[in-house]
DRENLOVEX-759350 format. One line per 5 residues: number of its first residue (from 0); their letters; for each residue x, y, z of C-alpha. Coordinates in steps of 0.2 Angstrom, whole numbers, plus 5000, padded with zeros to 4 digits. Example, Ala and Ser with C-alpha at 12.3 -4.5 7.8 and 13.67 -1.06 7.14 Angstrom:
% residues 2
0> as> 5062/4978/5039 ~ 5068/4995/5036
% end
This chain:
% residues 523
0> napfl> 5000/5000/5000 ~ 5015/5012/5002 ~ 5016/5016/4983 ~ 4998/5020/4982 ~ 4998/5031/4998
5> slsfk> 5013/5040/4991 ~ 5004/5043/4974 ~ 4988/5049/4984 ~ 4999/5061/4994 ~ 5007/5068/4979
10> anyfs> 4991/5070/4970 ~ 4983/5080/4985 ~ 4999/5090/4987 ~ 5000/5096/4969 ~ 4981/5099/4968
15> kfsra> 4984/5114/4979 ~ 4994/5122/4964 ~ 4981/5118/4951 ~ 4971/5132/4942 ~ 4957/5139/4952
20> pvick> 4940/5133/4945 ~ 4932/5144/4931 ~ 4915/5144/4923 ~ 4915/5134/4907 ~ 4897/5133/4903
25> vvgrk> 4880/5141/4908 ~ 4864/5132/4903 ~ 4847/5138/4904 ~ 4831/5129/4903 ~ 4812/5131/4905
30> vldgv> 4804/5122/4920 ~ 4789/5124/4930 ~ 4787/5133/4947 ~ 4776/5127/4962 ~ 4760/5133/4954
35> gqptl> 4763/5125/4937 ~ 4769/5141/4928 ~ 4784/5142/4917 ~ 4800/5149/4925 ~ 4819/5148/4922
40> eveiy> 4832/5136/4928 ~ 4851/5140/4927 ~ 4864/5127/4928 ~ 4883/5131/4931 ~ 4897/5120/4924
45> ctvkn> 4915/5123/4929 ~ 4932/5117/4924 ~ 4939/5109/4940 ~ 4956/5101/4938 ~ 4955/5101/4919
50> cekri> 4938/5092/4920 ~ 4921/5099/4916 ~ 4909/5097/4931 ~ 4891/5102/4935 ~ 4892/5112/4950
55> cstvm> 4874/5118/4954 ~ 4858/5125/4948 ~ 4845/5137/4953 ~ 4827/5140/4949 ~ 4819/5157/4949
60> sshaq> 4802/5162/4956 ~ 4789/5169/4944 ~ 4789/5188/4944 ~ 4771/5189/4941 ~ 4758/5191/4955
65> isena> 4744/5177/4955 ~ 4728/5187/4953 ~ 4713/5180/4962 ~ 4700/5188/4951 ~ 4709/5190/4934
70> lpdta> 4698/5190/4919 ~ 4700/5176/4906 ~ 4707/5188/4893 ~ 4719/5195/4906 ~ 4725/5178/4912
75> kader> 4729/5172/4894 ~ 4739/5188/4891 ~ 4748/5186/4907 ~ 4752/5168/4902 ~ 4758/5173/4885
80> ernds> 4769/5187/4892 ~ 4776/5174/4905 ~ 4780/5161/4892 ~ 4789/5174/4881 ~ 4799/5181/4895
85> vntav> 4805/5163/4900 ~ 4809/5158/4882 ~ 4819/5174/4880 ~ 4828/5171/4896 ~ 4833/5154/4891
90> ewvne> 4840/5161/4874 ~ 4850/5174/4884 ~ 4858/5162/4895 ~ 4862/5148/4882 ~ 4869/5161/4870
95> slntm> 4875/5178/4876 ~ 4878/5175/4894 ~ 4886/5158/4891 ~ 4899/5166/4880 ~ 4902/5181/4891
100> lrnlk> 4904/5172/4908 ~ 4916/5158/4901 ~ 4933/5158/4910 ~ 4927/5169/4924 ~ 4929/5163/4942
105> ptdqc> 4912/5158/4951 ~ 4919/5166/4967 ~ 4921/5183/4959 ~ 4903/5188/4961 ~ 4906/5207/4959
110> kvdkv> 4914/5204/4942 ~ 4900/5192/4936 ~ 4887/5204/4942 ~ 4895/5219/4933 ~ 4895/5209/4917
115> lgeyf> 4876/5204/4919 ~ 4872/5222/4923 ~ 4881/5229/4908 ~ 4872/5216/4897 ~ 4855/5220/4904
120> rkkve> 4858/5239/4902 ~ 4862/5235/4883 ~ 4846/5226/4882 ~ 4836/5240/4890 ~ 4844/5252/4877
125> ekkei> 4840/5241/4863 ~ 4821/5240/4869 ~ 4820/5259/4870 ~ 4827/5261/4852 ~ 4814/5250/4846
130> qnqeg> 4800/5259/4855 ~ 4806/5276/4849 ~ 4806/5269/4831 ~ 4788/5262/4833 ~ 4783/5278/4841
135> eeaea> 4789/5289/4827 ~ 4780/5277/4814 ~ 4764/5278/4824 ~ 4765/5298/4825 ~ 4768/5298/4806
140> tlalt> 4753/5287/4803 ~ 4742/5297/4815 ~ 4747/5313/4807 ~ 4742/5306/4790 ~ 4725/5300/4797
145> sstas> 4721/5316/4806 ~ 4724/5327/4790 ~ 4713/5315/4780 ~ 4700/5315/4793 ~ 4699/5334/4795
150> atals> 4697/5336/4776 ~ 4682/5325/4776 ~ 4674/5327/4793 ~ 4657/5335/4796 ~ 4655/5349/4808
155> gkkkg> 4648/5344/4825 ~ 4649/5347/4843 ~ 4664/5341/4852 ~ 4662/5330/4867 ~ 4667/5338/4883
160> akpgf> 4673/5331/4900 ~ 4659/5326/4912 ~ 4654/5341/4923 ~ 4658/5340/4941 ~ 4671/5326/4940
165> krtip> 4686/5328/4951 ~ 4699/5316/4956 ~ 4700/5315/4975 ~ 4715/5303/4977 ~ 4732/5302/4969
170> paepv> 4731/5291/4953 ~ 4739/5274/4953 ~ 4757/5275/4948 ~ 4761/5266/4931 ~ 4766/5248/4933
175> esvlc> 4784/5246/4933 ~ 4789/5238/4917 ~ 4798/5221/4917 ~ 4810/5218/4902 ~ 4806/5202/4893
180> gslai> 4820/5190/4897 ~ 4825/5198/4913 ~ 4824/5182/4923 ~ 4840/5177/4915 ~ 4850/5191/4925
185> ggtsl> 4843/5186/4942 ~ 4844/5167/4939 ~ 4862/5167/4933 ~ 4868/5179/4947 ~ 4860/5168/4960
190> aiaka> 4867/5152/4952 ~ 4884/5159/4951 ~ 4883/5163/4970 ~ 4878/5145/4974 ~ 4893/5139/4963
195> gatis> 4905/5151/4972 ~ 4899/5144/4989 ~ 4901/5126/4982 ~ 4918/5129/4976 ~ 4923/5137/4992
200> hiply> 4916/5122/5002 ~ 4905/5133/5013 ~ 4886/5135/5014 ~ 4878/5148/5003 ~ 4872/5159/5018
205> lhial> 4890/5161/5024 ~ 4896/5165/5006 ~ 4883/5179/5005 ~ 4888/5185/5023 ~ 4906/5186/5017
210> lkhdq> 4902/5195/5001 ~ 4892/5208/5011 ~ 4905/5210/5024 ~ 4920/5211/5013 ~ 4926/5193/5017
215> dspke> 4926/5196/5036 ~ 4919/5180/5043 ~ 4905/5184/5055 ~ 4908/5177/5073 ~ 4889/5176/5076
220> mtlpl> 4874/5175/5065 ~ 4856/5178/5068 ~ 4841/5169/5060 ~ 4827/5179/5053 ~ 4810/5177/5062
225> pmvtl> 4798/5168/5050 ~ 4781/5176/5046 ~ 4771/5160/5044 ~ 4755/5162/5034 ~ 4741/5153/5042
230> lncek> 4726/5161/5034 ~ 4723/5167/5016 ~ 4707/5178/5017 ~ 4701/5177/4998 ~ 4696/5194/4992
235> ispak> 4684/5187/4979 ~ 4675/5175/4991 ~ 4657/5177/4995 ~ 4662/5183/5012 ~ 4662/5202/5016
240> lklvk> 4680/5205/5021 ~ 4690/5213/5006 ~ 4704/5221/5015 ~ 4715/5206/5023 ~ 4725/5195/5011
245> evmli> 4736/5185/5024 ~ 4736/5183/5043 ~ 4753/5178/5048 ~ 4760/5170/5064 ~ 4777/5176/5071
250> ppvql> 4785/5165/5084 ~ 4794/5174/5099 ~ 4813/5174/5101 ~ 4813/5163/5116 ~ 4806/5147/5107
255> slkqv> 4817/5138/5094 ~ 4811/5137/5077 ~ 4810/5118/5078 ~ 4798/5120/5093 ~ 4787/5132/5083
260> lvlvi> 4786/5122/5068 ~ 4779/5107/5077 ~ 4765/5116/5085 ~ 4748/5111/5078 ~ 4740/5128/5078
265> qkeim> 4736/5126/5059 ~ 4728/5110/5063 ~ 4718/5118/5077 ~ 4712/5132/5065 ~ 4707/5118/5052
270> rlldp> 4697/5110/5066 ~ 4688/5126/5070 ~ 4685/5130/5052 ~ 4680/5112/5046 ~ 4662/5108/5048
275> pgkvv> 4659/5089/5046 ~ 4660/5083/5028 ~ 4668/5099/5021 ~ 4685/5100/5013 ~ 4696/5114/5019
280> qishl> 4705/5122/5004 ~ 4724/5126/5003 ~ 4730/5142/4995 ~ 4744/5143/4983 ~ 4752/5152/4997
285> gclit> 4752/5136/5007 ~ 4739/5140/5020 ~ 4721/5138/5024 ~ 4708/5148/5013 ~ 4694/5156/5022
290> gcdnl> 4681/5170/5020 ~ 4677/5182/5034 ~ 4663/5194/5037 ~ 4672/5207/5046 ~ 4690/5212/5051
295> eqpll> 4690/5205/5068 ~ 4684/5188/5063 ~ 4701/5181/5057 ~ 4710/5189/5072 ~ 4698/5181/5085
300> lmqta> 4699/5164/5076 ~ 4718/5165/5078 ~ 4716/5170/5096 ~ 4704/5155/5100 ~ 4716/5143/5091
305> cnnmg> 4731/5149/5101 ~ 4721/5149/5118 ~ 4716/5131/5114 ~ 4734/5127/5112 ~ 4738/5135/5129
310> lelgt> 4747/5150/5120 ~ 4743/5168/5123 ~ 4745/5180/5108 ~ 4756/5195/5112 ~ 4766/5184/5124
315> dmhla> 4769/5167/5116 ~ 4765/5172/5098 ~ 4762/5188/5088 ~ 4752/5192/5072 ~ 4756/5201/5056
320> incaa> 4743/5206/5043 ~ 4746/5208/5025 ~ 4732/5220/5020 ~ 4737/5222/5001 ~ 4726/5237/5002
325> hesmd> 4730/5242/4984 ~ 4719/5227/4978 ~ 4704/5235/4988 ~ 4705/5252/4980 ~ 4689/5257/4970
330> yvkgk> 4696/5271/4959 ~ 4678/5276/4953 ~ 4674/5281/4971 ~ 4691/5285/4976 ~ 4690/5274/4992
335> yevlt> 4695/5257/4999 ~ 4682/5244/4999 ~ 4686/5236/5016 ~ 4670/5226/5017 ~ 4657/5222/5003
340> gtfks> 4648/5239/5001 ~ 4658/5248/5014 ~ 4671/5261/5008 ~ 4683/5271/5017 ~ 4694/5286/5012
345> pdemv> 4713/5285/5015 ~ 4711/5296/5030 ~ 4698/5285/5037 ~ 4709/5270/5034 ~ 4722/5277/5046
350> dmyve> 4709/5279/5060 ~ 4703/5262/5057 ~ 4720/5254/5059 ~ 4723/5264/5075 ~ 4707/5257/5082
355> linkf> 4712/5240/5076 ~ 4729/5240/5084 ~ 4723/5247/5101 ~ 4710/5233/5101 ~ 4722/5219/5096
360> pfiia> 4739/5224/5102 ~ 4746/5207/5098 ~ 4747/5213/5080 ~ 4765/5219/5078 ~ 4766/5222/5059
365> lidpl> 4754/5228/5045 ~ 4760/5225/5027 ~ 4754/5237/5014 ~ 4740/5245/5024 ~ 4739/5258/5011
370> rkedr> 4743/5261/4992 ~ 4761/5268/4990 ~ 4752/5284/4982 ~ 4744/5289/4998 ~ 4761/5296/5005
375> qqwnn> 4753/5308/5017 ~ 4742/5294/5025 ~ 4758/5283/5026 ~ 4766/5298/5036 ~ 4750/5299/5047
380> iccal> 4749/5280/5051 ~ 4768/5279/5055 ~ 4766/5294/5067 ~ 4751/5286/5075 ~ 4757/5268/5076
385> gskcy> 4776/5268/5074 ~ 4779/5264/5092 ~ 4766/5250/5092 ~ 4769/5240/5076 ~ 4779/5239/5060
390> liaed> 4772/5247/5045 ~ 4779/5237/5031 ~ 4780/5241/5012 ~ 4779/5226/5000 ~ 4769/5231/4985
395> aakyi> 4770/5249/4991 ~ 4789/5248/4988 ~ 4798/5248/4971 ~ 4808/5234/4964 ~ 4825/5231/4970
400> sqlki> 4833/5238/4955 ~ 4823/5254/4956 ~ 4826/5256/4975 ~ 4845/5253/4972 ~ 4847/5268/4959
405> denin> 4836/5280/4970 ~ 4848/5287/4983 ~ 4833/5294/4993 ~ 4825/5277/4993 ~ 4809/5284/4986
410> mpmcs> 4795/5275/4994 ~ 4782/5279/5008 ~ 4788/5282/5026 ~ 4788/5265/5034 ~ 4797/5254/5046
415> gvvlk> 4803/5241/5034 ~ 4803/5234/5016 ~ 4799/5216/5009 ~ 4812/5213/4996 ~ 4809/5199/4983
420> yinqt> 4823/5191/4973 ~ 4815/5192/4955 ~ 4819/5198/4937 ~ 4835/5207/4934 ~ 4840/5208/4953
425> tvsdl> 4858/5202/4956 ~ 4866/5196/4972 ~ 4877/5211/4972 ~ 4861/5223/4970 ~ 4853/5214/4985
430> ieltg> 4869/5216/4996 ~ 4870/5234/4991 ~ 4852/5238/4995 ~ 4852/5229/5011 ~ 4867/5239/5016
435> lldge> 4858/5256/5012 ~ 4842/5250/5021 ~ 4852/5244/5037 ~ 4848/5255/5052 ~ 4834/5265/5043
440> hitil> 4822/5251/5039 ~ 4820/5233/5044 ~ 4823/5221/5030 ~ 4811/5206/5026 ~ 4815/5194/5012
445> gspdg> 4799/5189/5004 ~ 4793/5174/4994 ~ 4784/5178/4978 ~ 4767/5171/4974 ~ 4773/5160/4960
450> essdd> 4787/5151/4971 ~ 4799/5138/4966 ~ 4806/5123/4975 ~ 4823/5132/4976 ~ 4827/5136/4994
455> slvdl> 4841/5149/4991 ~ 4830/5163/4997 ~ 4832/5156/5015 ~ 4851/5157/5013 ~ 4850/5175/5006
460> avglg> 4840/5180/5021 ~ 4852/5173/5034 ~ 4868/5179/5025 ~ 4861/5197/5023 ~ 4855/5198/5041
465> arfik> 4837/5200/5037 ~ 4825/5203/5052 ~ 4811/5193/5045 ~ 4807/5181/5032 ~ 4790/5179/5023
470> lggls> 4788/5162/5016 ~ 4770/5158/5015 ~ 4761/5143/5024 ~ 4767/5126/5031 ~ 4759/5117/5016
475> rgerv> 4765/5114/4998 ~ 4782/5107/4994 ~ 4789/5124/4988 ~ 4785/5132/5004 ~ 4789/5118/5016
480> tkynr> 4806/5115/5009 ~ 4811/5133/5014 ~ 4806/5130/5032 ~ 4816/5114/5032 ~ 4831/5124/5026
485> llaie> 4829/5137/5040 ~ 4828/5122/5052 ~ 4844/5115/5045 ~ 4853/5132/5046 ~ 4848/5134/5064
490> eelak> 4855/5117/5069 ~ 4871/5120/5060 ~ 4874/5137/5068 ~ 4869/5130/5085 ~ 4881/5116/5083
495> nrtlr> 4895/5128/5078 ~ 4891/5139/5092 ~ 4888/5154/5080 ~ 4870/5156/5083 ~ 4866/5172/5091
500> msffl> 4848/5174/5099 ~ 4839/5189/5092 ~ 4831/5201/5105 ~ 4822/5211/5092 ~ 4805/5207/5098
505> tlfsa> 4810/5209/5116 ~ 4816/5226/5112 ~ 4800/5230/5102 ~ 4789/5225/5117 ~ 4799/5236/5129
510> cneye> 4797/5250/5117 ~ 4778/5248/5117 ~ 4778/5255/5134 ~ 4783/5272/5128 ~ 4773/5283/5116
515> nkdwr> 4789/5287/5106 ~ 4787/5287/5087 ~ 4806/5288/5085 ~ 4810/5272/5094 ~ 4818/5264/5079
520> end> 4833/5276/5080 ~ 4836/5269/5097 ~ 4836/5251/5092
% end
């Protein structure tokens, strides 16, 4: 055995001097996400010790929100758009990006993301040029049509605007455009980050933490608190409540995540909701679907379920509500439809939330309580409730790419932001933005509606030091796999003695004793 051991020793010794692994191939393909919608998978191949080796892959989440009441024509148009976007993304990855990233080191995330960013900007400029050309052609056609019509038109009265019409609320801001194929940028960047972690023989969350802190290894790491969705209050159900989209449970810091996940609160809620012989439906968010007749009903249901389990809301558990208020706005009336036939102005919404939090103090977060256009009301609600609960912007915030280039973080006054890794977002973008938000806003990594089975979002949240993570419910494989990943990371950090307990909610509870809206500055 001596000659064999000698050869093995020499091989291991000289392997230290071999060339560092480089990217040799990037492969994109069309796959399905957790709700059966097409999305993008990116595979990374590297040359390791002169051999081509598949390192890892990642699957992006669908960028589009799943509409609960989309018309058939709208749904078909969205499906065509999604298909076109994924097909274009696959083409970008297999052709341009495959060539551009060849021979780059997977551990050099900044350089890779710079190449991806430049390529995306080039595609944006190409799109603008095409739109300008189409616009010029349309103007020429319109001018020709107008001159012909004016020569042959009969005289008549012009239609005027309806008298007495006055817009009482700020109009909805234009939907931020998504460039067809942009999934390729985010998918490739995340796949490269996973490859860099694999090559470095470290978990992805640690690789992200090293990138954020300029390669200084953190001595301790804190897990984000999960916002576990237990109820999806459908806004198109026969019930009256239109305002609430999700009711979420937040575990306290003194319980381990493993203990929280084995609690059967969801089963208790199912028992309370489930009449004999009726099947309880599960939402695409991985939680129970229910309809309610008033705003208090889902909160009292949660309170009853916790009490039956011997838990007290506000002490053992806390609640968060995703209002998704933009979905409840009636633009004809200029008011929010909180219940069927019941409308409230933006100012009345603020008063309603103040009354709600005073009555149910165990609610520690409201997500999207107002549209992003109601900026004055955001200021008012933050002044009224800033010391009692978090006011979080999800849809009310811009996309990561837009937030990053806006030095003033142009969004409503709020406590925190839900960030989603979608479209042209790169890992470097996410690191840069969370650095800007740190100290000013709490950061929440959020799971999109069209989620995939890829669990990288959890590693991103841990590595970036997010305060919360919003993953949906405890059903459906694409949701549960992320909770399992969070468990695995908790066990690994505890084993390595690098897990630091978060006293975030403890501090928050202490601050509730004081009516100081600027408590966040003293966090």
